[in-house]
Each structure stands twice: as structure tokens, then as C-alpha cells.
N, C-alpha and C positions, 0 to 999 in steps of 0.2 A: 504493499501500500504505500502510495505515493503521499507527500504532505498535501494537505487539501489546499492552502493558500497556492502552493507553487504549481499545482494542478489546475487550479481555475485562472492563475495567471497565464499558463502555457496555453490553456484552452482558448482564453483570450486573444493569444497571439501576441502580447504585449512586451515580452521579453525573449531573449534567447539564453540559454543556460550556458555557463562558461566554466571550463574544466576546473576542477579543484582537487583539493587532497583527499576527501571522503570519496569521491568517486574512483581515484586511483587505488586508494585501500581495499573498497569494497571489491572493484574490479580484479584486483590482484587475487585476492581471497577467492572469489569465483574462479579465475582462471585455473588458479591452484587445485582446487577442489575437483574440477572439471578433468584437469590432467590426471589425477589421482585416480578418478572413476575410471577414465577411458584405459588406463594401462594397467587396471587390474590383474591382467595376465602375466604382466612382467614382474610386479613386486610380490605378488601373491598375498595382498591385502584384498579382501573382498569390498565392493565399490559402496556398500552401506555403511563400511566403518570409514572412508573418506569423507564421504557426506557427512556423518556425524560430526566428525573433525572439523570440518569446513562449516557446520553450522555453529560449533561452539564459539570457534574463532571469531566468526562474523557478529554473533551477538556481544563477545568480550570488545571486539573493535568498536563495533558500533555504540556501546555503552561508554566507551572510553572518549571516543570522539564526538558523540552527542547527537548520531543521527539513528540509532537503534536501540533496541533494550527488549528484555525477556518477553514483556507482555507486548510489545508490537511483533515479536517472533511468534507466539501463539496465535495472533491474529493473521498472521501472514500464513498458516497452514491451512490446507484447503481440506476441512475435514470431511465434505461431501466424497470426494475420491477416496479417501483412507478407510472410511466406514463401508464404502461401497463394495470394493475391493474386498476388504476383509469379511464381509458377510457373502459374497459370491463364493470367495475360496472355501469357506466352511461350508457351504451348500455342495460343493464339488467334492471336497472331503468325505462328507456322509454319503455321496453317491457312488463314488468308485468302488468300495468294497463290496457294493450290491452284486456287481459281475456283468449289471446292464450294459455297459459300454463295451465289454467284451463281446457279449453275445450279439450287440449290433454289429461289431465288427465281422463275425463269423457270418452271420445273416448276408451281408454285404457281399462277401467272398463266394457264398453260395450263389446268391443271385448273379454274379458274373458269369456264370458258367465256362469259365475258363476264358473269356476274352479280355485281354490285359488291358486295352484301354478303357474299355467299358467299367472294370474294376478301377482303373484310375479316376474315372470320372466321378464313380461312385463313392470312393472312399474320399474323394476331393468336396463332393458336397456335402457329405456327412462332418467332414473337419470344418468346411465354410460355416455350415448350419450352426456347430458348436460354437465356433468363435464368434457369431454375432451375439452370444449371452455369456459367454465365458473368455477369460483372457487367454491370449494367444498361447503362453507357456502352458496353463493348464491343459489347453487341446492337444497338443503335441505330447504332452506328459502321459494322455490317456491314449492317443492312437500311435505314437512312434513305436513302443514295444508289440503291439498289436499287428502291426504292418509288418514288422520281421516276422513274426510268427506266421501269420498268413502267407508270406513270402517264401518261407522255408517250406511250407506244407505244399507250396505249389512250384516247389523248386526253380524259381525265378530271381532274378535281381531285385532286392528290396531297394534299390538306390533312386530309381525315378517315381516310387510311391512315398519314399522317406522326403524327398526335394519337394515334391509336389505337396506333402502336409504341412511342411514349413512355409512355402510359397503362399498356398492358398488360406490358411490360418492370418496368415499377415494380410492379405488382400480382403478375406472375409470380415476381419475387425475392423476394418476402415469403414463399413456400412452402417455402424450403429453405435449410440452412444456409450454403451458399455461395453463394447466387443474389444477395446484397445486401451490401456491407460492412458495414452495421449489424447483420445477423446474426450475421456472423463474430465481431464485438465483443461481442454478447451471448451468444452461443454458447461463445464461449472466457470469458469472465467467469463465467458461470453453469453451465458444465461440462455445457451440453446436446448431447447425441449428433446426430450427423447423422439417424437415425432417428427419434428423439424429436422433433426440431424438424418434419420433414417430416409426423410422424403428427399434430402439434397444428395448424400452419400450413398444411397444404395445403386444410383444410375452409374458413376463411374466405377465404383465396384463390382459391380455385374458384368460390365465390359470389360474390366480388366480380369476378372474371374475366366471369362470365356478366352481372352486372349493366352491367359497363363496355359490353360489346357492344350489350346492350339499349338501353341509354341513348343510345348513340352512333347506332344505328340511327335513333331518333328525332329527335336532335338533327341528324343531316345526312341527314334524308329524302329531301329535294330533290336532293343531290348524289348519293345511292347508288342513287337511281331512273333516273338517268340512262343511256341505253343507250350503252354505250362503242363505240369504232369496233374493227372485228375486227383482231387482233393477227396478225402474221406471225412465227410460232415457228421459221421455217427457219433463221434466222440467230441462234437462242438460244444463250445461253452454254453452253460446254461446261467439263469439269472439264480443267484442261491439266495437272495432276498427280495422278493418280487414286491412285498408289501411299501418296502422304504423305498425302492426304485418307482414303483406306480405313485408313490406319494410323491416323491420329487419330481418326477414328470409333471403331475397335476400343480403344485405348487410353481415350478417353473412356467408352466402355461398361466397361471393365475398372475404371476409376477410381470410376464409380457402386457397382459391387459391394464395392470396397474401402470407399466411404465407408459403405455399408449395414453393413459388417461390423468398421468403424475400432474400435468399442470393445472387441471381443472380441480384434483384434489388439494393443491396447494403443498403437496408433497415434492420433496427433492428426492433425485434417483436413490439417495444410501437409504432413505425411509422404507422405499419399496422393498430393496433387498434386505432390510432388517425383519420389515412385515413377514417375508418369505421364509427368510430363516427361523422365525419366532414359529409360525406355523408348522414347518416341518417338523421342528424338534417336538413338537406337542402331537402332532397326526401319527410320526414314527417313534412311539414313547421310549421304546426299548434302546433309543441313540445315546451313546455315551460321549457327552460333550468335550471331555478330557482327550479322548481319542481323534477326535475331529478338530479340535483347536490344535492338536500336536502336529496337523499337517499344512496350518496356517503359513503361509509365507511371512513370517513376522520380519525377518530382515528386509523383504521388499517393501513392507508398509514404512518400517524405520527410515529407509533410504527415501521413500516419498515425503515424510516429513520433515526429514533433514534437508532435502533438496529444495522444499518449500521456504524455509527458514533462510537458507542461503540466499535463493534468489528474491525473499522479500528483504534482505538487509542491502541487495544492491538496489533494488527500485527505491528504497527510502532514502539511499545516497544520490539518487536522481541521474545514477550512471547510464540506467536504461533509457530515461527519459532523454537524456542527452544524447544518445544513439539516435533514438527515434527522430529529433529533431532534423538528422542530416537525412534520414530515410524519406521523410515525408514529402518534400518538395518532388521526389520522383513516384511518389504514389499518386501525389495529386495531377501531375503530368499526364501520366498514362497508367491508368489503374490496372489494364489488363495485361500489358506487359509485366506490371508488378507482380500480378497474381501468377502467370505463368513463370515466372523469376524464382519467386517463392516456391512453387512447386517442385523444381527442379534442384534449386539448392537446398532445399529442407531433405529432398529425397536423396541427394548425393552426399550430404553431411550425414544423414541418417544411415546411409550404408557403411559410413567409415566408423561412426562413433554412435553411441547409445542414443534412440530418440526420444528419451525423455526428458534429460537434461537438456536437450537442443528446445524442445517444447518449452519447458518450463522458462528457458530463457527469453524467447520469442514472444510469449504470451503478453507479458508487460508491455513490451515496445508496442505490438499492435493495438494492445487496450490504450495505451497512452495518445497514440494517433486518432482513435476513436473518441477519445474524450475532447480532442481539437476540432470534432465535427466532421472529420474525414470519413467518408464511405470504406470501411476496411472490411466489410462483409464478405467479398470474395476472397479475402486474405485468409479469414479464419477456415473457409473449405479449403484452400491450396495449402495451408499450414496441416490440417488433417489428414487429406490425401498423401500430400509428400511426405510427410514422416513415417505414413503407414506402409505406401508402396515401397518408400525407399530402404526398409528393412529387408527388401528382398535383394537387395543389390549385393552383398556379401555375406559370408559365412558368419560373420559377427554383427550383421547388421540388426540384429534383435535377439533377446534370449532364446526365442523359440528356434532360432536358426543354430544356434549355439548346442543347446539339448540335442536337435538331430544329427547334427555333426559328432557330436559326443558320441552317442548310441551307435552310430555307423563306424565310426574307428573302433569302438569296443569290439563290434560284431566282427569287424575285419580281424582284429588280433585274434580273437576266439576261434575263428575258422581258418587263420592263418591264410586270408584272401585279401590281398590289399587293394582289388577291384570294389571291394564291398564298402571302403570307406570315401565318405564325401569329402574329398579335400579341398583346400581353398582353389586349386586350379582348376577342379571340376566343377566347383559353384561359380567360379568366373566363364566357363566356357557355358553352362547351363542355365543358372540362375540369374546372372547378371544381365543377359539378352532378356530374361522374363520380366525382369524390373523395368529394361529400357521399353518394353513393348506395353507395360501399363501405365507408363508415364505418357507415352505417346497416347493412349485411350485416354487417359484423363485430361490431357491436352486437349485434344478434339472436343470433349464434352464441354469442357470450360470455354472454348473458344465458341462453340456453337450455340451453348446456351448461356452466354455469359450476362446479359440481362437478367435470366433467373437466378444466377448465384449472386447477383449485385443488389437483390432487394432483399431488406433485413427481414428477417423471419416474426418480427412484430409490426411490420408496416403493411404485412398482407392482408 
């Protein structure tokens, strides 16, 4: 949150911010924190630890220099994002032991009748469907090991399917407010409802989804043309806790309805997820909450909390507003070009670094321009599409990618077959072209329907 007086002054266009020491210090803390986060594989410290360190240093420096304090740090945390993620993680943790996801995967393999591309399409559809409501990491954690089991049973390479799972979960997550953590951050900051988000982002996401499947068909033509072995489905997975599985499906269906009408109810999205979790633990009364909470990714939630505190300090130092005032003239001069540029820049950067910190840094800059009366509506959509699709560009572009690469490498070691590993080079040859195709698809959508994406959702 920036100072009300300075925000009002900037909005009126009366002053131009000058570079000062507080901006330098907060910017340095932000840069060092991001460097620590982005290089976690080199030094071995989890990104959450560096985010926590950066948050502590930011609060201490801010209090010493007078631009930040613990009270402002707490206010900077977007609790809507934190609570929503926590509740959805807990619901998934309850669903996984039921065996429902495993049974679904085996049924899909049965329905494919040995046609590999059809299997790819159906698995991709299931992964994308889940990623509309669940975060990307959870989706690949569920389906990654199942894909390997199915591929081994069919005696085919799991690589095309694993790569498709990562690419399509990233793409599907772009479509909804709750499909990807950056969407939650953007939607909460810009006050975008569940309906408005899916109404705008479903179209580029759908076009990108089709483009990825077509691209993978050509890139893996040889692998997907092989005739698989006949699969024995007599021992296929069965749901071992049907009551809980059915209860969870019913709760998720109810949550979708509530997400659609949450604006009319006056509820934030996190309230919907909390209501769903509460209903589930009472319907499936035998659920042990201790066991479910053990599966919640607390480090990820701490990472978000710490990141919000770090970015809040930078915002209070007015450093982000200072950057924004240099971007503003370009946005005012050519909004369409600025939108397309943001789409591609955010995608390229998200391919190289984690998209969550980049999103956190961009949100206050766009919000500051909006406070000056500039129409930044298409920039919000471009940011959401760019950071979502950009995750497909490299093997470290998203946490979902890292998980898929990790299990493929483990499989290659266990089988003594290097061809089963998804290497950085393989990703560059197969995954990066898919990202470029999706960005072209999004560019076409934004250019062709720019008027649609330029109208603010509250103005319709």
C-alpha cells in the first residue's frame, strides 16, 4: 500500500517522484530476495527461506528509515490468496487417499482403446479440467505418477504424456481465478470476480490448449504412432473410499456454483473455499484433520506471506510508483502495443524465473497507473496470460514443470534408460515451441478482440 497523499498527488499528475535513498534500499532488498529465490537450486536454500529473510530485513529497514513497519507489513499480506490456497490444498489432501483420481486415470486409459494420441487428448483434458479448480502443482502431483504407471502398462514412452501434463496444467490454470496462484494475486488486487476472470481468459486458454495438443502431435509423431501393448484392466484401480470421494465431488460442484455467484453473495473467493472445506469435513465425518493438514504445503503459504510483505515494503518506499511513472507514457501512447509487449515479456521472464515473484512485483505498478486514471484493463489480462503461458517455456518455468522433470529423471535412473528423462534440451525442443505457439494464439486473441479486453469488468 502506498501513502494516500502521494497516491492522490500522483493520480492528479501534479508531481514527478524523485529517486531517493528509501527507494534504493527497498529496491536492493527486493533484488537480493529475488536473486536468492531464483537461485535456490544453486545454494540449496528453499525459496520460502529467502522470502522470509527478505520480509524480515524489509520490515527492519523500513522501520529504521520510516517508510514501513510491522503493522503495514500485516496489511500488505493478501489473506484472500493465502486462505484460498490453504483451503483448496486441504480439500485435495482429503481426496487423494480415496483412490478416486487413480480410478479416473485407469478409466481414461481403458477408454483410449490403445490409440495413443486419443489417450494424450483424454489425459490432457482431465489434467486441464482439474487445473481449472486446483493449483498446477497439485494436479501434476496427482497425475504424474499415474501417467508413468499407465505408460508402463502400455509399454510406451511416458515422456509425451508427462510433458503434456505439465504444459496443459499450466495452460488450463490460466482460465480461472483459482487455477493458478498468480491469477489469485491478480484477481484479488484488481477486484476481478470468478465470472469475469473465466469470461475473459477461457478463450485464449482454450485456443492455447488446442494449439498445444496439435503441436505435441507433430513433435512426438513417432512416439505417438507406436502401437501400445494390450493393457489388462482386470486389476485396475478401484475407489477405496467412495463416500468421501463422492462427497468431495459434490462439495466441489457446490463450490463452483458459489464461485460463480460469490459477488452477489458479497463473499471473497476464500470464503467459498472455506465453506467447501467445512462442509466436506462434516459430510465425511471420519476424516482426520491432522492427517489432511500434514499434506498442506505450509512452505508455499509462508512464501506467499513473506513475498507480500517484501513487495509491500517496496511499494511503501514508492519505488514501484517511480518505475510506473516511466512506463506510463508508453502505455498512454499505445495501449495495444503495451499489452502485447507485456504478454511476451512476462512470458519470457516467467520461463526463466518463477512467475509468482514477477507477478507480485508487476501488480503494484499496474495498480499505480490505474490510480492515475489510465485504462490498464488489458494489461491485467495480458499479465495473467503471460505468466501462465510463460511457465511452459523451460523446465524450471513453473513448479509443476520441475516436479514432472524430477519424476522423469527418477524413472530414467530406475530403468537405466536415459531416454525416459525430460532433459533441459528435450524441453527446449518440445516445450518451448509449445509456449511460443500459445503466445501467438494469445496475441491473436488480444489483437482481434482488443476492444473486448479493454472494457473494465465493472463498466459492462
